[in-house]
All heavy atoms as a GROMACS GRO file, in nm:
protein
  601
    1MET      N    1   0.743   6.254   4.218
    1MET     CA    2   0.718   6.161   4.110
    1MET      C    3   0.850   6.118   4.049
    1MET      O    4   0.943   6.196   4.041
    1MET     CB    5   0.633   6.228   4.004
    1MET     CG    6   0.488   6.228   4.038
    1MET     SD    7   0.391   6.282   3.900
    1MET     CE    8   0.285   6.393   3.987
    2THR      N    9   0.851   5.997   4.006
    2THR     CA   10   0.974   5.943   3.948
    2THR      C   11   0.966   5.947   3.796
    2THR      O   12   0.861   5.973   3.737
    2THR     CB   13   0.995   5.798   3.992
    2THR    OG1   14   0.892   5.717   3.936
    2THR    CG2   15   0.993   5.785   4.143
    3ARG      N   16   1.079   5.916   3.735
    3ARG     CA   17   1.083   5.914   3.590
    3ARG      C   18   1.004   5.798   3.531
    3ARG      O   19   0.984   5.792   3.410
    3ARG     CB   20   1.228   5.911   3.542
    3ARG     CG   21   1.293   6.048   3.558
    3ARG     CD   22   1.429   6.049   3.499
    3ARG     NE   23   1.522   5.997   3.599
    3ARG     CZ   24   1.648   5.970   3.577
    3ARG    NH1   25   1.700   5.988   3.459
    3ARG    NH2   26   1.724   5.924   3.674
    4LYS      N   27   0.958   5.707   3.615
    4LYS     CA   28   0.873   5.599   3.566
    4LYS      C   29   0.744   5.654   3.508
    4LYS      O   30   0.679   5.590   3.427
    4LYS     CB   31   0.840   5.501   3.679
    4LYS     CG   32   0.957   5.417   3.724
    4LYS     CD   33   0.914   5.323   3.833
    4LYS     CE   34   1.031   5.242   3.885
    4LYS     NZ   35   0.990   5.151   3.991
    5MET      N   36   0.704   5.774   3.556
    5MET     CA   37   0.582   5.837   3.506
    5MET      C   38   0.600   5.884   3.363
    5MET      O   39   0.504   5.898   3.290
    5MET     CB   40   0.546   5.960   3.591
    5MET     CG   41   0.498   5.930   3.729
    5MET     SD   42   0.337   5.853   3.730
    5MET     CE   43   0.237   5.981   3.661
    6GLY      N   44   0.721   5.917   3.325
    6GLY     CA   45   0.748   5.971   3.193
    6GLY      C   46   0.846   6.086   3.207
    6GLY      O   47   0.904   6.108   3.313
    7GLY      N   48   0.859   6.162   3.100
    7GLY     CA   49   0.950   6.276   3.102
    7GLY      C   50   0.896   6.389   3.188
    7GLY      O   51   0.786   6.383   3.244
    8ALA      N   52   0.975   6.496   3.198
    8ALA     CA   53   0.938   6.610   3.282
    8ALA      C   54   0.806   6.670   3.239
    8ALA      O   55   0.725   6.712   3.323
    8ALA     CB   56   1.048   6.714   3.279
    9VAL      N   57   0.780   6.675   3.111
    9VAL     CA   58   0.655   6.734   3.062
    9VAL      C   59   0.535   6.654   3.113
    9VAL      O   60   0.436   6.711   3.161
    9VAL     CB   61   0.655   6.740   2.907
    9VAL    CG1   62   0.521   6.784   2.854
    9VAL    CG2   63   0.766   6.832   2.858
   10VAL      N   64   0.544   6.524   3.106
   10VAL     CA   65   0.435   6.436   3.152
   10VAL      C   66   0.417   6.449   3.302
   10VAL      O   67   0.306   6.465   3.352
   10VAL     CB   68   0.462   6.290   3.112
   10VAL    CG1   69   0.360   6.196   3.175
   10VAL    CG2   70   0.463   6.275   2.961
   11ARG      N   71   0.526   6.444   3.378
   11ARG     CA   72   0.518   6.453   3.524
   11ARG      C   73   0.458   6.586   3.567
   11ARG      O   74   0.371   6.591   3.656
   11ARG     CB   75   0.656   6.435   3.587
   11ARG     CG   76   0.710   6.294   3.572
   11ARG     CD   77   0.832   6.269   3.660
   11ARG     NE   78   0.935   6.370   3.654
   11ARG     CZ   79   1.036   6.371   3.567
   11ARG    NH1   80   1.046   6.273   3.476
   11ARG    NH2   81   1.128   6.464   3.570
   12ASN      N   82   0.499   6.695   3.504
   12ASN     CA   83   0.445   6.825   3.540
   12ASN      C   84   0.297   6.837   3.504
   12ASN      O   85   0.219   6.897   3.577
   12ASN     CB   86   0.525   6.937   3.474
   12ASN     CG   87   0.661   6.952   3.538
   12ASN    OD1   88   0.678   6.924   3.656
   12ASN    ND2   89   0.759   6.995   3.460
   13ARG      N   90   0.256   6.778   3.394
   13ARG     CA   91   0.114   6.781   3.357
   13ARG      C   92   0.031   6.705   3.459
   13ARG      O   93  -0.075   6.751   3.501
   13ARG     CB   94   0.092   6.721   3.219
   13ARG     CG   95  -0.055   6.710   3.183
   13ARG     CD   96  -0.080   6.696   3.038
   13ARG     NE   97  -0.213   6.658   2.998
   13ARG     CZ   98  -0.327   6.710   3.037
   13ARG    NH1   99  -0.328   6.805   3.126
   13ARG    NH2  100  -0.443   6.669   2.993
   14VAL      N  101   0.078   6.589   3.501
   14VAL     CA  102   0.007   6.510   3.601
   14VAL      C  103  -0.006   6.590   3.730
   14VAL      O  104  -0.113   6.596   3.792
   14VAL     CB  105   0.077   6.374   3.625
   14VAL    CG1  106   0.019   6.302   3.745
   14VAL    CG2  107   0.067   6.288   3.500
   15LYS      N  108   0.102   6.654   3.773
   15LYS     CA  109   0.097   6.735   3.895
   15LYS      C  110  -0.003   6.849   3.881
   15LYS      O  111  -0.080   6.877   3.975
   15LYS     CB  112   0.235   6.792   3.928
   15LYS     CG  113   0.328   6.690   3.989
   15LYS     CD  114   0.453   6.755   4.042
   15LYS     CE  115   0.556   6.767   3.933
   15LYS     NZ  116   0.687   6.812   3.982
   16ARG      N  117  -0.005   6.915   3.767
   16ARG     CA  118  -0.100   7.025   3.746
   16ARG      C  119  -0.243   6.976   3.752
   16ARG      O  120  -0.330   7.040   3.811
   16ARG     CB  121  -0.074   7.094   3.612
   16ARG     CG  122   0.044   7.188   3.613
   16ARG     CD  123   0.047   7.278   3.490
   16ARG     NE  124   0.035   7.206   3.364
   16ARG     CZ  125   0.137   7.156   3.295
   16ARG    NH1  126   0.260   7.168   3.341
   16ARG    NH2  127   0.117   7.093   3.182
   17VAL      N  128  -0.269   6.862   3.690
   17VAL     CA  129  -0.405   6.807   3.692
   17VAL      C  130  -0.445   6.772   3.835
   17VAL      O  131  -0.556   6.806   3.879
   17VAL     CB  132  -0.416   6.684   3.599
   17VAL    CG1  133  -0.546   6.610   3.620
   17VAL    CG2  134  -0.401   6.726   3.454
   18TYR      N  135  -0.358   6.705   3.910
   18TYR     CA  136  -0.389   6.670   4.049
   18TYR      C  137  -0.415   6.794   4.133
   18TYR      O  138  -0.508   6.799   4.212
   18TYR     CB  139  -0.275   6.589   4.112
   18TYR     CG  140  -0.274   6.442   4.076
   18TYR    CD1  141  -0.161   6.366   4.095
   18TYR    CD2  142  -0.385   6.380   4.022
   18TYR    CE1  143  -0.159   6.231   4.065
   18TYR    CE2  144  -0.383   6.246   3.991
   18TYR     CZ  145  -0.271   6.172   4.012
   18TYR     OH  146  -0.269   6.040   3.981
   19ARG      N  147  -0.332   6.896   4.117
   19ARG     CA  148  -0.352   7.019   4.194
   19ARG      C  149  -0.485   7.084   4.162
   19ARG      O  150  -0.555   7.134   4.252
   19ARG     CB  151  -0.238   7.117   4.167
   19ARG     CG  152  -0.110   7.079   4.235
   19ARG     CD  153  -0.005   7.186   4.212
   19ARG     NE  154   0.122   7.140   4.264
   19ARG     CZ  155   0.236   7.142   4.197
   19ARG    NH1  156   0.240   7.188   4.074
   19ARG    NH2  157   0.346   7.097   4.251
   20GLU      N  158  -0.520   7.089   4.036
   20GLU     CA  159  -0.647   7.151   3.996
   20GLU      C  160  -0.766   7.073   4.049
   20GLU      O  161  -0.863   7.130   4.098
   20GLU     CB  162  -0.655   7.164   3.844
   20GLU     CG  163  -0.783   7.224   3.793
   20GLU     CD  164  -0.808   7.366   3.839
   20GLU    OE1  165  -0.714   7.433   3.887
   20GLU    OE2  166  -0.923   7.412   3.827
   21VAL      N  167  -0.760   6.942   4.041
   21VAL     CA  168  -0.869   6.859   4.094
   21VAL      C  169  -0.882   6.881   4.244
   21VAL      O  170  -0.993   6.898   4.296
   21VAL     CB  171  -0.843   6.709   4.063
   21VAL    CG1  172  -0.937   6.620   4.141
   21VAL    CG2  173  -0.858   6.684   3.914
   22PHE      N  174  -0.770   6.886   4.314
   22PHE     CA  175  -0.777   6.911   4.459
   22PHE      C  176  -0.834   7.050   4.487
   22PHE      O  177  -0.920   7.067   4.573
   22PHE     CB  178  -0.639   6.897   4.522
   22PHE     CG  179  -0.640   6.925   4.669
   22PHE    CD1  180  -0.686   6.829   4.757
   22PHE    CD2  181  -0.600   7.047   4.717
   22PHE    CE1  182  -0.691   6.856   4.893
   22PHE    CE2  183  -0.604   7.074   4.853
   22PHE     CZ  184  -0.649   6.978   4.940
   23ARG      N  185  -0.786   7.151   4.414
   23ARG     CA  186  -0.834   7.287   4.437
   23ARG      C  187  -0.985   7.297   4.420
   23ARG      O  188  -1.054   7.362   4.498
   23ARG     CB  189  -0.765   7.384   4.340
   23ARG     CG  190  -0.799   7.530   4.363
   23ARG     CD  191  -0.754   7.619   4.249
   23ARG     NE  192  -0.823   7.592   4.124
   23ARG     CZ  193  -0.948   7.633   4.096
   23ARG    NH1  194  -1.015   7.702   4.184
   23ARG    NH2  195  -1.004   7.604   3.981
   24ARG      N  196  -1.038   7.231   4.317
   24ARG     CA  197  -1.181   7.239   4.290
   24ARG      C  198  -1.265   7.159   4.390
   24ARG      O  199  -1.386   7.181   4.398
   24ARG     CB  200  -1.209   7.189   4.148
   24ARG     CG  201  -1.157   7.286   4.046
   24ARG     CD  202  -1.169   7.244   3.904
   24ARG     NE  203  -1.276   7.151   3.874
   24ARG     CZ  204  -1.297   7.101   3.754
   24ARG    NH1  205  -1.219   7.135   3.654
   24ARG    NH2  206  -1.394   7.017   3.733
   25ASN      N  207  -1.203   7.068   4.464
   25ASN     CA  208  -1.280   6.980   4.553
   25ASN      C  209  -1.238   6.985   4.698
   25ASN      O  210  -1.282   6.905   4.778
   25ASN     CB  211  -1.268   6.835   4.503
   25ASN     CG  212  -1.335   6.818   4.369
   25ASN    OD1  213  -1.456   6.813   4.360
   25ASN    ND2  214  -1.256   6.812   4.265
   26ARG      N  215  -1.153   7.080   4.736
   26ARG     CA  216  -1.101   7.082   4.873
   26ARG      C  217  -1.208   7.104   4.978
   26ARG      O  218  -1.191   7.065   5.093
   26ARG     CB  219  -0.986   7.178   4.887
   26ARG     CG  220  -1.026   7.322   4.885
   26ARG     CD  221  -0.908   7.411   4.909
   26ARG     NE  222  -0.907   7.511   4.804
   26ARG     CZ  223  -0.801   7.575   4.764
   26ARG    NH1  224  -0.686   7.551   4.819
   26ARG    NH2  225  -0.810   7.663   4.669
   27GLU      N  226  -1.320   7.167   4.942
   27GLU     CA  227  -1.427   7.189   5.040
   27GLU      C  228  -1.493   7.057   5.082
   27GLU      O  229  -1.562   7.053   5.184
   27GLU     CB  230  -1.532   7.286   4.986
   27GLU     CG  231  -1.624   7.229   4.880
   27GLU     CD  232  -1.564   7.222   4.740
   27GLU    OE1  233  -1.455   7.279   4.717
   27GLU    OE2  234  -1.627   7.158   4.654
   28ARG      N  235  -1.471   6.952   5.009
   28ARG     CA  236  -1.527   6.821   5.045
   28ARG      C  237  -1.452   6.756   5.162
   28ARG      O  238  -1.504   6.667   5.227
   28ARG     CB  239  -1.521   6.725   4.926
   28ARG     CG  240  -1.608   6.767   4.810
   28ARG     CD  241  -1.588   6.672   4.693
   28ARG     NE  242  -1.657   6.716   4.576
   28ARG     CZ  243  -1.780   6.677   4.542
   28ARG    NH1  244  -1.845   6.594   4.620
   28ARG    NH2  245  -1.835   6.722   4.432
   29LEU      N  246  -1.329   6.801   5.186
   29LEU     CA  247  -1.249   6.745   5.295
   29LEU      C  248  -1.274   6.821   5.425
   29LEU      O  249  -1.290   6.942   5.424
   29LEU     CB  250  -1.101   6.755   5.263
   29LEU     CG  251  -1.045   6.653   5.168
   29LEU    CD1  252  -0.898   6.683   5.140
   29LEU    CD2  253  -1.058   6.514   5.225
   30PRO      N  254  -1.275   6.748   5.535
   30PRO     CA  255  -1.284   6.817   5.664
   30PRO      C  256  -1.157   6.899   5.688
   30PRO      O  257  -1.051   6.869   5.634
   30PRO     CB  258  -1.293   6.703   5.766
   30PRO     CG  259  -1.301   6.577   5.688
   30PRO     CD  260  -1.270   6.605   5.546
   31THR      N  261  -1.168   7.003   5.768
   31THR     CA  262  -1.050   7.085   5.798
   31THR      C  263  -0.951   7.003   5.880
   31THR      O  264  -0.989   6.911   5.952
   31THR     CB  265  -1.090   7.211   5.875
   31THR    OG1  266  -1.160   7.172   5.993
   31THR    CG2  267  -1.176   7.302   5.791
   32GLY      N  268  -0.826   7.036   5.865
   32GLY     CA  269  -0.722   6.969   5.941
   32GLY      C  270  -0.677   6.836   5.883
   32GLY      O  271  -0.608   6.760   5.949
   33VAL      N  272  -0.714   6.807   5.760
   33VAL     CA  273  -0.676   6.681   5.697
   33VAL      C  274  -0.568   6.709   5.593
   33VAL      O  275  -0.579   6.800   5.513
   33VAL     CB  276  -0.799   6.617   5.627
   33VAL    CG1  277  -0.758   6.496   5.545
   33VAL    CG2  278  -0.903   6.579   5.728
   34ASP      N  279  -0.460   6.632   5.598
   34ASP     CA  280  -0.354   6.640   5.498
   34ASP      C  281  -0.378   6.530   5.395
   34ASP      O  282  -0.416   6.418   5.431
   34ASP     CB  283  -0.217   6.621   5.561
   34ASP     CG  284  -0.179   6.735   5.654
   34ASP    OD1  285  -0.226   6.848   5.630
   34ASP    OD2  286  -0.103   6.711   5.749
   35VAL      N  287  -0.355   6.562   5.271
   35VAL     CA  288  -0.375   6.465   5.163
   35VAL      C  289  -0.242   6.442   5.092
   35VAL      O  290  -0.175   6.538   5.054
   35VAL     CB  291  -0.480   6.515   5.061
   35VAL    CG1  292  -0.492   6.417   4.946
   35VAL    CG2  293  -0.613   6.535   5.128
   36VAL      N  294  -0.204   6.317   5.078
   36VAL     CA  295  -0.084   6.280   5.004
   36VAL      C  296  -0.127   6.195   4.886
   36VAL      O  297  -0.200   6.097   4.903
   36VAL     CB  298   0.014   6.199   5.093
   36VAL    CG1  299   0.136   6.154   5.013
   36VAL    CG2  300   0.055   6.281   5.213
   37VAL      N  301  -0.085   6.234   4.767
   37VAL     CA  302  -0.122   6.162   4.645
   37VAL      C  303   0.003   6.101   4.586
   37VAL      O  304   0.102   6.170   4.564
   37VAL     CB  305  -0.188   6.256   4.544
   37VAL    CG1  306  -0.218   6.183   4.415
   37VAL    CG2  307  -0.314   6.318   4.602
   38ASN      N  308  -0.002   5.972   4.561
   38ASN     CA  309   0.107   5.901   4.494
   38ASN      C  310   0.058   5.863   4.355
   38ASN      O  311  -0.030   5.777   4.341
   38ASN     CB  312   0.149   5.776   4.571
   38ASN     CG  313   0.218   5.810   4.700
   38ASN    OD1  314   0.300   5.901   4.703
   38ASN    ND2  315   0.186   5.740   4.806
   39ALA      N  316   0.111   5.927   4.255
   39ALA     CA  317   0.072   5.898   4.117
   39ALA      C  318   0.145   5.773   4.070
   39ALA      O  319   0.261   5.749   4.106
   39ALA     CB  320   0.105   6.015   4.027
   40HIS      N  321   0.077   5.695   3.991
   40HIS     CA  322   0.134   5.574   3.935
   40HIS      C  323   0.134   5.585   3.783
   40HIS      O  324   0.050   5.654   3.726
   40HIS     CB  325   0.055   5.451   3.978
   40HIS     CG  326   0.061   5.427   4.125
   40HIS    ND1  327   0.165   5.361   4.184
   40HIS    CD2  328  -0.022   5.464   4.225
   40HIS    CE1  329   0.145   5.356   4.315
   40HIS    NE2  330   0.032   5.418   4.341
   41PRO      N  331   0.225   5.517   3.716
   41PRO     CA  332   0.231   5.528   3.570
   41PRO      C  333   0.099   5.499   3.501
   41PRO      O  334   0.070   5.556   3.397
   41PRO     CB  335   0.337   5.425   3.532
   41PRO     CG  336   0.426   5.417   3.651
   41PRO     CD  337   0.333   5.434   3.769
   42GLY      N  338   0.016   5.417   3.557
   42GLY     CA  339  -0.114   5.387   3.496
   42GLY      C  340  -0.209   5.504   3.494
   42GLY      O  341  -0.307   5.505   3.421
   43HIS      N  342  -0.182   5.609   3.573
   43HIS     CA  343  -0.270   5.725   3.576
   43HIS      C  344  -0.242   5.825   3.465
   43HIS      O  345  -0.322   5.913   3.441
   43HIS     CB  346  -0.257   5.797   3.710
   43HIS     CG  347  -0.317   5.721   3.823
   43HIS    ND1  348  -0.290   5.751   3.953
   43HIS    CD2  349  -0.403   5.618   3.828
   43HIS    CE1  350  -0.355   5.668   4.032
   43HIS    NE2  351  -0.424   5.585   3.957
   44VAL      N  352  -0.130   5.813   3.398
   44VAL     CA  353  -0.093   5.910   3.296
   44VAL      C  354  -0.197   5.922   3.186
   44VAL      O  355  -0.239   6.032   3.153
   44VAL     CB  356   0.047   5.879   3.238
   44VAL    CG1  357   0.078   5.968   3.121
   44VAL    CG2  358   0.152   5.896   3.347
   45PRO      N  359  -0.247   5.813   3.128
   45PRO     CA  360  -0.344   5.830   3.020
   45PRO      C  361  -0.484   5.866   3.067
   45PRO      O  362  -0.571   5.896   2.986
   45PRO     CB  363  -0.344   5.694   2.950
   45PRO     CG  364  -0.299   5.598   3.054
   45PRO     CD  365  -0.210   5.675   3.146
   46ALA      N  366  -0.508   5.864   3.197
   46ALA     CA  367  -0.642   5.893   3.248
   46ALA      C  368  -0.678   6.038   3.219
   46ALA      O  369  -0.595   6.128   3.225
   46ALA     CB  370  -0.648   5.865   3.398
   47SER      N  371  -0.804   6.060   3.189
   47SER     CA  372  -0.851   6.196   3.163
   47SER      C  373  -0.862   6.272   3.295
   47SER      O  374  -0.881   6.212   3.401
   47SER     CB  375  -0.986   6.192   3.093
   47SER     OG  376  -1.086   6.151   3.184
   48PRO      N  377  -0.853   6.405   3.288
   48PRO     CA  378  -0.871   6.484   3.410
   48PRO      C  379  -1.006   6.457   3.477
   48PRO      O  380  -1.016   6.454   3.600
   48PRO     CB  381  -0.861   6.628   3.362
   48PRO     CG  382  -0.773   6.620   3.241
   48PRO     CD  383  -0.810   6.489   3.177
   49GLN      N  384  -1.110   6.434   3.399
   49GLN     CA  385  -1.242   6.408   3.456
   49GLN      C  386  -1.245   6.275   3.531
   49GLN      O  387  -1.302   6.264   3.639
   49GLN     CB  388  -1.350   6.407   3.347
   49GLN     CG  389  -1.490   6.391   3.402
   49GLN     CD  390  -1.528   6.503   3.498
   49GLN    OE1  391  -1.505   6.618   3.471
   49GLN    NE2  392  -1.584   6.467   3.612
   50SER      N  393  -1.178   6.172   3.477
   50SER     CA  394  -1.177   6.044   3.548
   50SER      C  395  -1.095   6.054   3.676
   50SER      O  396  -1.129   5.993   3.778
   50SER     CB  397  -1.124   5.932   3.458
   50SER     OG  398  -0.989   5.954   3.425
   51LEU      N  399  -0.986   6.132   3.675
   51LEU     CA  400  -0.910   6.154   3.797
   51LEU      C  401  -0.994   6.229   3.900
   51LEU      O  402  -0.991   6.196   4.019
   51LEU     CB  403  -0.782   6.234   3.767
   51LEU     CG  404  -0.672   6.158   3.694
   51LEU    CD1  405  -0.559   6.253   3.658
   51LEU    CD2  406  -0.621   6.044   3.776
   52GLU      N  407  -1.070   6.327   3.855
   52GLU     CA  408  -1.155   6.402   3.948
   52GLU      C  409  -1.262   6.311   4.009
   52GLU      O  410  -1.289   6.316   4.129
   52GLU     CB  411  -1.220   6.520   3.879
   52GLU     CG  412  -1.298   6.608   3.974
   52GLU     CD  413  -1.328   6.744   3.918
   52GLU    OE1  414  -1.300   6.770   3.799
   52GLU    OE2  415  -1.379   6.827   3.994
   53ASN      N  416  -1.321   6.226   3.928
   53ASN     CA  417  -1.421   6.132   3.981
   53ASN      C  418  -1.360   6.040   4.086
   53ASN      O  419  -1.423   6.010   4.188
   53ASN     CB  420  -1.482   6.050   3.867
   53ASN     CG  421  -1.567   6.134   3.775
   53ASN    OD1  422  -1.614   6.242   3.811
   53ASN    ND2  423  -1.588   6.085   3.654
   54GLU      N  424  -1.238   5.995   4.063
   54GLU     CA  425  -1.171   5.908   4.160
   54GLU      C  426  -1.139   5.984   4.288
   54GLU      O  427  -1.155   5.930   4.398
   54GLU     CB  428  -1.042   5.850   4.098
   54GLU     CG  429  -0.970   5.754   4.186
   54GLU     CD  430  -1.045   5.625   4.212
   54GLU    OE1  431  -1.142   5.596   4.142
   54GLU    OE2  432  -1.006   5.552   4.305
   55PHE      N  433  -1.094   6.109   4.277
   55PHE     CA  434  -1.070   6.191   4.396
   55PHE      C  435  -1.197   6.206   4.477
   55PHE      O  436  -1.196   6.189   4.599
   55PHE     CB  437  -1.021   6.330   4.355
   55PHE     CG  438  -0.872   6.347   4.356
   55PHE    CD1  439  -0.791   6.265   4.280
   55PHE    CD2  440  -0.814   6.446   4.430
   55PHE    CE1  441  -0.655   6.280   4.279
   55PHE    CE2  442  -0.677   6.462   4.430
   55PHE     CZ  443  -0.597   6.379   4.355
   56ILE      N  444  -1.307   6.238   4.412
   56ILE     CA  445  -1.434   6.257   4.482
   56ILE      C  446  -1.474   6.129   4.554
   56ILE      O  447  -1.517   6.131   4.669
   56ILE     CB  448  -1.543   6.304   4.384
   56ILE    CG1  449  -1.511   6.447   4.338
   56ILE    CG2  450  -1.681   6.298   4.448
   56ILE    CD1  451  -1.597   6.494   4.222
   57ARG      N  452  -1.459   6.015   4.488
   57ARG     CA  453  -1.491   5.887   4.550
   57ARG      C  454  -1.405   5.865   4.675
   57ARG      O  455  -1.455   5.826   4.780
   57ARG     CB  456  -1.470   5.773   4.450
   57ARG     CG  457  -1.517   5.638   4.500
   57ARG     CD  458  -1.479   5.527   4.403
   57ARG     NE  459  -1.336   5.502   4.399
   57ARG     CZ  460  -1.267   5.437   4.494
   57ARG    NH1  461  -1.329   5.392   4.601
   57ARG    NH2  462  -1.138   5.418   4.483
   58CYS      N  463  -1.276   5.893   4.662
   58CYS     CA  464  -1.186   5.875   4.777
   58CYS      C  465  -1.217   5.973   4.889
   58CYS      O  466  -1.212   5.937   5.007
   58CYS     CB  467  -1.040   5.890   4.733
   58CYS     SG  468  -0.983   5.756   4.627
   59PHE      N  469  -1.249   6.098   4.856
   59PHE     CA  470  -1.284   6.197   4.957
   59PHE      C  471  -1.407   6.153   5.034
   59PHE      O  472  -1.412   6.163   5.156
   59PHE     CB  473  -1.310   6.334   4.894
   59PHE     CG  474  -1.186   6.406   4.848
   59PHE    CD1  475  -1.199   6.523   4.776
   59PHE    CD2  476  -1.059   6.358   4.873
   59PHE    CE1  477  -1.087   6.592   4.732
   59PHE    CE2  478  -0.946   6.426   4.829
   59PHE     CZ  479  -0.960   6.543   4.758
   60ARG      N  480  -1.508   6.104   4.964
   60ARG     CA  481  -1.630   6.058   5.031
   60ARG      C  482  -1.600   5.942   5.125
   60ARG      O  483  -1.651   5.936   5.237
   60ARG     CB  484  -1.735   6.016   4.928
   60ARG     CG  485  -1.799   6.131   4.859
   60ARG     CD  486  -1.904   6.084   4.762
   60ARG     NE  487  -1.961   6.197   4.691
   60ARG     CZ  488  -2.013   6.191   4.571
   60ARG    NH1  489  -2.017   6.076   4.506
   60ARG    NH2  490  -2.063   6.299   4.515
   61LEU      N  491  -1.519   5.850   5.079
   61LEU     CA  492  -1.481   5.736   5.163
   61LEU      C  493  -1.404   5.783   5.287
   61LEU      O  494  -1.431   5.735   5.398
   61LEU     CB  495  -1.396   5.638   5.082
   61LEU     CG  496  -1.346   5.513   5.152
   61LEU    CD1  497  -1.465   5.427   5.196
   61LEU    CD2  498  -1.256   5.434   5.060
   62LEU      N  499  -1.314   5.877   5.270
   62LEU     CA  500  -1.237   5.930   5.382
   62LEU      C  501  -1.329   5.996   5.484
   62LEU      O  502  -1.318   5.973   5.604
   62LEU     CB  503  -1.133   6.030   5.332
   62LEU     CG  504  -1.054   6.104   5.439
   62LEU    CD1  505  -0.968   6.007   5.520
   62LEU    CD2  506  -0.969   6.212   5.376
   63VAL      N  507  -1.421   6.080   5.438
   63VAL     CA  508  -1.513   6.148   5.528
   63VAL      C  509  -1.598   6.047   5.604
   63VAL      O  510  -1.619   6.058   5.725
   63VAL     CB  511  -1.601   6.248   5.451
   63VAL    CG1  512  -1.715   6.299   5.536
   63VAL    CG2  513  -1.517   6.364   5.399
   64ARG      N  514  -1.646   5.944   5.535
   64ARG     CA  515  -1.727   5.841   5.600
   64ARG      C  516  -1.648   5.768   5.707
   64ARG      O  517  -1.696   5.745   5.818
   64ARG     CB  518  -1.779   5.742   5.496
   64ARG     CG  519  -1.880   5.645   5.552
   64ARG     CD  520  -1.940   5.551   5.449
   64ARG     NE  521  -1.938   5.600   5.314
   64ARG     CZ  522  -1.896   5.527   5.210
   64ARG    NH1  523  -1.853   5.404   5.227
   64ARG    NH2  524  -1.895   5.577   5.088
   65ARG      N  525  -1.523   5.733   5.676
   65ARG     CA  526  -1.440   5.662   5.774
   65ARG      C  527  -1.405   5.750   5.893
   65ARG      O  528  -1.399   5.703   6.006
   65ARG     CB  529  -1.314   5.609   5.708
   65ARG     CG  530  -1.344   5.490   5.620
   65ARG     CD  531  -1.219   5.425   5.572
   65ARG     NE  532  -1.253   5.310   5.490
   65ARG     CZ  533  -1.166   5.242   5.420
   65ARG    NH1  534  -1.040   5.275   5.421
   65ARG    NH2  535  -1.205   5.140   5.347
   66MET      N  536  -1.383   5.878   5.868
   66MET     CA  537  -1.353   5.970   5.978
   66MET      C  538  -1.475   5.983   6.070
   66MET      O  539  -1.460   5.990   6.191
   66MET     CB  540  -1.312   6.106   5.924
   66MET     CG  541  -1.173   6.107   5.864
   66MET     SD  542  -1.126   6.268   5.800
   66MET     CE  543  -1.110   6.358   5.954
   67ALA      N  544  -1.594   5.985   6.013
   67ALA     CA  545  -1.717   5.996   6.093
   67ALA      C  546  -1.735   5.871   6.178
   67ALA      O  547  -1.780   5.880   6.293
   67ALA     CB  548  -1.838   6.017   6.002
   68GLU      N  549  -1.700   5.755   6.125
   68GLU     CA  550  -1.712   5.630   6.200
   68GLU      C  551  -1.615   5.624   6.318
   68GLU      O  552  -1.643   5.561   6.418
   68GLU     CB  553  -1.688   5.512   6.107
   68GLU     CG  554  -1.797   5.491   6.005
   68GLU     CD  555  -1.760   5.387   5.900
   68GLU    OE1  556  -1.646   5.334   5.904
   68GLU    OE2  557  -1.844   5.360   5.814
   69ARG      N  558  -1.500   5.690   6.306
   69ARG     CA  559  -1.398   5.684   6.410
   69ARG      C  560  -1.419   5.787   6.519
   69ARG      O  561  -1.355   5.779   6.622
   69ARG     CB  562  -1.260   5.708   6.349
   69ARG     CG  563  -1.212   5.592   6.268
   69ARG     CD  564  -1.074   5.618   6.220
   69ARG     NE  565  -1.017   5.496   6.166
   69ARG     CZ  566  -0.892   5.483   6.135
   69ARG    NH1  567  -0.810   5.584   6.148
   69ARG    NH2  568  -0.846   5.370   6.088
   70ARG      N  569  -1.503   5.886   6.495
   70ARG     CA  570  -1.525   5.990   6.597
   70ARG      C  571  -1.582   5.930   6.722
   70ARG      O  572  -1.673   5.846   6.716
   70ARG     CB  573  -1.622   6.095   6.544
   70ARG     CG  574  -1.554   6.216   6.488
   70ARG     CD  575  -1.655   6.321   6.460
   70ARG     NE  576  -1.752   6.264   6.365
   70ARG     CZ  577  -1.822   6.332   6.279
   70ARG    NH1  578  -1.815   6.460   6.278
   70ARG    NH2  579  -1.904   6.273   6.196
   71PRO      N  580  -1.533   5.974   6.837
   71PRO     CA  581  -1.590   5.927   6.962
   71PRO      C  582  -1.738   5.967   6.972
   71PRO      O  583  -1.774   6.079   6.936
   71PRO     CB  584  -1.510   5.998   7.071
   71PRO     CG  585  -1.388   6.049   7.003
   71PRO     CD  586  -1.422   6.063   6.858
   72GLY      N  587  -1.820   5.875   7.013
   72GLY     CA  588  -1.962   5.902   7.027
   72GLY      C  589  -2.040   5.890   6.898
   72GLY      O  590  -2.159   5.916   6.894
   73ALA      N  591  -1.974   5.854   6.789
   73ALA     CA  592  -2.046   5.837   6.662
   73ALA      C  593  -2.130   5.711   6.672
   73ALA      O  594  -2.092   5.611   6.728
   73ALA     CB  595  -1.947   5.827   6.547
   74SER      N  596  -2.248   5.719   6.615
   74SER     CA  597  -2.338   5.603   6.622
   74SER      C  598  -2.329   5.515   6.501
   74SER      O  599  -2.279   5.546   6.401
   74SER     CB  600  -2.481   5.647   6.640
   74SER     OG  601  -2.515   5.754   6.558
   0.00000   0.00000   0.00000
């Protein structure tokens, strides 16, 4: 994260929130998937619950797209 996010306190808080959201929802991801999160300054005021809802939405979309790409998927 860059200083565009804010000072060290803000950046570390954002990282902690992202890690906790991922930890609580990692079972939603298929095994063998790497996740890279790029935080943007607009995410700083977002509540942890709204970030978690966005993660869940993205995880569902990822799983759906992975299922569509599997060979033999109907």
